[in-house]
Every structure is written in C-alpha cells, then in structure tokens.
PDB file of N, CA, C and O in Angstrom:
ATOM      1  N   UNK A   1       0.855  -1.211   0.000  1.00  0.00           N
ATOM      2  CA  UNK A   1       0.000   0.000   0.000  1.00  0.00           C
ATOM      3  C   UNK A   1       0.879   1.246   0.000  1.00  0.00           C
ATOM      4  O   UNK A   1       0.579   2.229  -0.677  1.00  0.00           O
ATOM      5  N   UNK A   2       1.967   1.194   0.767  1.00  0.00           N
ATOM      6  CA  UNK A   2       2.848   2.362   0.853  1.00  0.00           C
ATOM      7  C   UNK A   2       3.469   2.670  -0.509  1.00  0.00           C
ATOM      8  O   UNK A   2       3.666   3.834  -0.857  1.00  0.00           O
ATOM      9  N   UNK A   3       3.776   1.621  -1.276  1.00  0.00           N
ATOM     10  CA  UNK A   3       4.356   1.832  -2.602  1.00  0.00           C
ATOM     11  C   UNK A   3       3.370   2.550  -3.518  1.00  0.00           C
ATOM     12  O   UNK A   3       3.760   3.405  -4.313  1.00  0.00           O
ATOM     13  N   UNK A   4       2.089   2.198  -3.402  1.00  0.00           N
ATOM     14  CA  UNK A   4       1.063   2.831  -4.237  1.00  0.00           C
ATOM     15  C   UNK A   4       0.961   4.312  -3.902  1.00  0.00           C
ATOM     16  O   UNK A   4       0.840   5.147  -4.798  1.00  0.00           O
ATOM     17  N   UNK A   5       1.010   4.638  -2.618  1.00  0.00           N
ATOM     18  CA  UNK A   5       0.926   6.040  -2.194  1.00  0.00           C
ATOM     19  C   UNK A   5       2.136   6.807  -2.697  1.00  0.00           C
ATOM     20  O   UNK A   5       2.000   7.929  -3.185  1.00  0.00           O
ATOM     21  N   UNK A   6       3.329   6.208  -2.583  1.00  0.00           N
ATOM     22  CA  UNK A   6       4.556   6.860  -3.037  1.00  0.00           C
ATOM     23  C   UNK A   6       4.517   7.086  -4.545  1.00  0.00           C
ATOM     24  O   UNK A   6       4.891   8.153  -5.031  1.00  0.00           O
ATOM     25  N   UNK A   7       4.055   6.060  -5.290  1.00  0.00           N
ATOM     26  CA  UNK A   7       3.961   6.182  -6.747  1.00  0.00           C
ATOM     27  C   UNK A   7       2.980   7.282  -7.134  1.00  0.00           C
ATOM     28  O   UNK A   7       3.260   8.074  -8.034  1.00  0.00           O
ATOM     29  N   UNK A   8       1.841   7.336  -6.466  1.00  0.00           N
ATOM     30  CA  UNK A   8       0.838   8.364  -6.757  1.00  0.00           C
ATOM     31  C   UNK A   8       1.413   9.750  -6.467  1.00  0.00           C
ATOM     32  O   UNK A   8       1.161  10.699  -7.210  1.00  0.00           O
ATOM     33  N   UNK A   9       2.184   9.862  -5.387  1.00  0.00           N
ATOM     34  CA  UNK A   9       2.778  11.149  -5.025  1.00  0.00           C
ATOM     35  C   UNK A   9       3.789  11.592  -6.080  1.00  0.00           C
ATOM     36  O   UNK A   9       3.814  12.760  -6.468  1.00  0.00           O
ATOM     37  N   UNK A  10       4.619  10.661  -6.544  1.00  0.00           N
ATOM     38  CA  UNK A  10       5.615  10.975  -7.579  1.00  0.00           C
ATOM     39  C   UNK A  10       4.925  11.418  -8.868  1.00  0.00           C
ATOM     40  O   UNK A  10       5.350  12.381  -9.507  1.00  0.00           O
ATOM     41  N   UNK A  11       3.856  10.709  -9.246  1.00  0.00           N
ATOM     42  CA  UNK A  11       3.116  11.065 -10.463  1.00  0.00           C
ATOM     43  C   UNK A  11       2.486  12.448 -10.308  1.00  0.00           C
ATOM     44  O   UNK A  11       2.519  13.254 -11.238  1.00  0.00           O
ATOM     45  N   UNK A  12       1.915  12.720  -9.141  1.00  0.00           N
ATOM     46  CA  UNK A  12       1.276  14.019  -8.904  1.00  0.00           C
ATOM     47  C   UNK A  12       2.306  15.140  -9.004  1.00  0.00           C
ATOM     48  O   UNK A  12       2.041  16.176  -9.615  1.00  0.00           O
ATOM     49  N   UNK A  13       3.473  14.938  -8.410  1.00  0.00           N
ATOM     50  CA  UNK A  13       4.531  15.961  -8.462  1.00  0.00           C
ATOM     51  C   UNK A  13       5.012  16.154  -9.899  1.00  0.00           C
ATOM     52  O   UNK A  13       5.250  17.281 -10.333  1.00  0.00           O
ATOM     53  N   UNK A  14       5.154  15.050 -10.635  1.00  0.00           N
ATOM     54  CA  UNK A  14       5.607  15.140 -12.029  1.00  0.00           C
ATOM     55  C   UNK A  14       4.612  15.904 -12.888  1.00  0.00           C
ATOM     56  O   UNK A  14       4.998  16.774 -13.668  1.00  0.00           O
ATOM     57  N   UNK A  15       3.333  15.579 -12.744  1.00  0.00           N
ATOM     58  CA  UNK A  15       2.299  16.266 -13.525  1.00  0.00           C
ATOM     59  C   UNK A  15       2.240  17.743 -13.137  1.00  0.00           C
ATOM     60  O   UNK A  15       2.125  18.615 -13.998  1.00  0.00           O
ATOM     61  N   UNK A  16       2.318  18.012 -11.847  1.00  0.00           N
ATOM     62  CA  UNK A  16       2.267  19.402 -11.380  1.00  0.00           C
ATOM     63  C   UNK A  16       3.451  20.200 -11.904  1.00  0.00           C
ATOM     64  O   UNK A  16       3.290  21.342 -12.333  1.00  0.00           O
ATOM     65  N   UNK A  17       4.640  19.606 -11.872  1.00  0.00           N
ATOM     66  CA  UNK A  17       5.835  20.301 -12.358  1.00  0.00           C
ATOM     67  C   UNK A  17       5.727  20.561 -13.859  1.00  0.00           C
ATOM     68  O   UNK A  17       6.061  21.649 -14.329  1.00  0.00           O
ATOM     69  N   UNK A  18       5.261  19.563 -14.608  1.00  0.00           N
ATOM     70  CA  UNK A  18       5.120  19.720 -16.057  1.00  0.00           C
ATOM     71  C   UNK A  18       4.098  20.807 -16.373  1.00  0.00           C
ATOM     72  O   UNK A  18       4.325  21.624 -17.265  1.00  0.00           O
ATOM     73  N   UNK A  19       2.971  20.828 -15.653  1.00  0.00           N
ATOM     74  CA  UNK A  19       1.940  21.840 -15.881  1.00  0.00           C
ATOM     75  C   UNK A  19       2.468  23.232 -15.546  1.00  0.00           C
ATOM     76  O   UNK A  19       2.226  24.187 -16.284  1.00  0.00           O
ATOM     77  N   UNK A  20       3.186  23.341 -14.440  1.00  0.00           N
ATOM     78  CA  UNK A  20       3.726  24.639 -14.023  1.00  0.00           C
ATOM     79  C   UNK A  20       4.755  25.140 -15.035  1.00  0.00           C
ATOM     80  O   UNK A  20       4.764  26.322 -15.380  1.00  0.00           O
ATOM     81  N   UNK A  21       5.626  24.240 -15.513  1.00  0.00           N
ATOM     82  CA  UNK A  21       6.642  24.626 -16.499  1.00  0.00           C
ATOM     83  C   UNK A  21       5.966  25.086 -17.790  1.00  0.00           C
ATOM     84  O   UNK A  21       6.355  26.100 -18.371  1.00  0.00           O
ATOM     85  N   UNK A  22       4.957  24.345 -18.236  1.00  0.00           N
ATOM     86  CA  UNK A  22       4.239  24.723 -19.457  1.00  0.00           C
ATOM     87  C   UNK A  22       3.532  26.054 -19.284  1.00  0.00           C
ATOM     88  O   UNK A  22       3.483  26.857 -20.215  1.00  0.00           O
ATOM     89  N   UNK A  23       2.986  26.294 -18.104  1.00  0.00           N
ATOM     90  CA  UNK A  23       2.284  27.549 -17.835  1.00  0.00           C
ATOM     91  C   UNK A  23       3.249  28.727 -17.874  1.00  0.00           C
ATOM     92  O   UNK A  23       2.930  29.776 -18.434  1.00  0.00           O
ATOM     93  N   UNK A  24       4.433  28.557 -17.280  1.00  0.00           N
ATOM     94  CA  UNK A  24       5.442  29.626 -17.267  1.00  0.00           C
ATOM     95  C   UNK A  24       5.905  29.931 -18.688  1.00  0.00           C
ATOM     96  O   UNK A  24       6.014  31.097 -19.068  1.00  0.00           O
ATOM     97  N   UNK A  25       6.177  28.891 -19.473  1.00  0.00           N
ATOM     98  CA  UNK A  25       6.620  29.090 -20.860  1.00  0.00           C
ATOM     99  C   UNK A  25       5.529  29.799 -21.655  1.00  0.00           C
ATOM    100  O   UNK A  25       5.815  30.702 -22.441  1.00  0.00           O
ATOM    101  N   UNK A  26       4.281  29.391 -21.448  1.00  0.00           N
ATOM    102  CA  UNK A  26       3.161  30.027 -22.149  1.00  0.00           C
ATOM    103  C   UNK A  26       3.071  31.509 -21.805  1.00  0.00           C
ATOM    104  O   UNK A  26       2.865  32.339 -22.691  1.00  0.00           O
ATOM    105  N   UNK A  27       3.221  31.847 -20.533  1.00  0.00           N
ATOM    106  CA  UNK A  27       3.167  33.246 -20.108  1.00  0.00           C
ATOM    107  C   UNK A  27       4.313  34.045 -20.722  1.00  0.00           C
ATOM    108  O   UNK A  27       4.115  35.179 -21.159  1.00  0.00           O
ATOM    109  N   UNK A  28       5.513  33.460 -20.758  1.00  0.00           N
ATOM    110  CA  UNK A  28       6.672  34.158 -21.323  1.00  0.00           C
ATOM    111  C   UNK A  28       6.463  34.414 -22.816  1.00  0.00           C
ATOM    112  O   UNK A  28       6.705  35.521 -23.297  1.00  0.00           O
ATOM    113  N   UNK A  29       6.017  33.398 -23.544  1.00  0.00           N
ATOM    114  CA  UNK A  29       5.806  33.564 -24.982  1.00  0.00           C
ATOM    115  C   UNK A  29       4.687  34.571 -25.247  1.00  0.00           C
ATOM    116  O   UNK A  29       4.787  35.384 -26.166  1.00  0.00           O
ATOM    117  N   UNK A  30       3.634  34.517 -24.451  1.00  0.00           N
ATOM    118  CA  UNK A  30       2.510  35.437 -24.636  1.00  0.00           C
ATOM    119  C   UNK A  30       2.923  36.864 -24.284  1.00  0.00           C
ATOM    120  O   UNK A  30       2.420  37.817 -24.878  1.00  0.00           O
ATOM    121  N   UNK A  31       3.830  37.017 -23.327  1.00  0.00           N
ATOM    122  CA  UNK A  31       4.264  38.347 -22.911  1.00  0.00           C
ATOM    123  C   UNK A  31       5.164  39.008 -23.942  1.00  0.00           C
ATOM    124  O   UNK A  31       5.154  40.232 -24.069  1.00  0.00           O
ATOM    125  N   UNK A  32       5.942  38.224 -24.679  1.00  0.00           N
ATOM    126  CA  UNK A  32       6.858  38.801 -25.667  1.00  0.00           C
ATOM    127  C   UNK A  32       6.113  39.368 -26.864  1.00  0.00           C
ATOM    128  O   UNK A  32       6.526  40.376 -27.438  1.00  0.00           O
ATOM    129  N   UNK A  33       5.013  38.719 -27.241  1.00  0.00           N
ATOM    130  CA  UNK A  33       4.307  39.173 -28.450  1.00  0.00           C
ATOM    131  C   UNK A  33       3.548  40.465 -28.211  1.00  0.00           C
ATOM    132  O   UNK A  33       2.903  40.980 -29.124  1.00  0.00           O
TER     133      UNK A  33
END
C-alpha cells in the first residue's frame, strides 16, 4: 500500500511540475508578443 501512495505522489509531483513549467513558458511567450 505504501508503494502505491509513493507512486501516486511521484506522479502528482511530475504532472504538477510539467503543468507549471508549461504555464510559465506560455506566459513568457505570450508576454513577448
């Protein structure tokens, strides 16, 4: 059970980091134009 929780946490952090990075890049590109 602990492995499932750890895996879910890693996936959540990965998705959150990817979304945040994409959001920052989108804001930067939108700000330059």
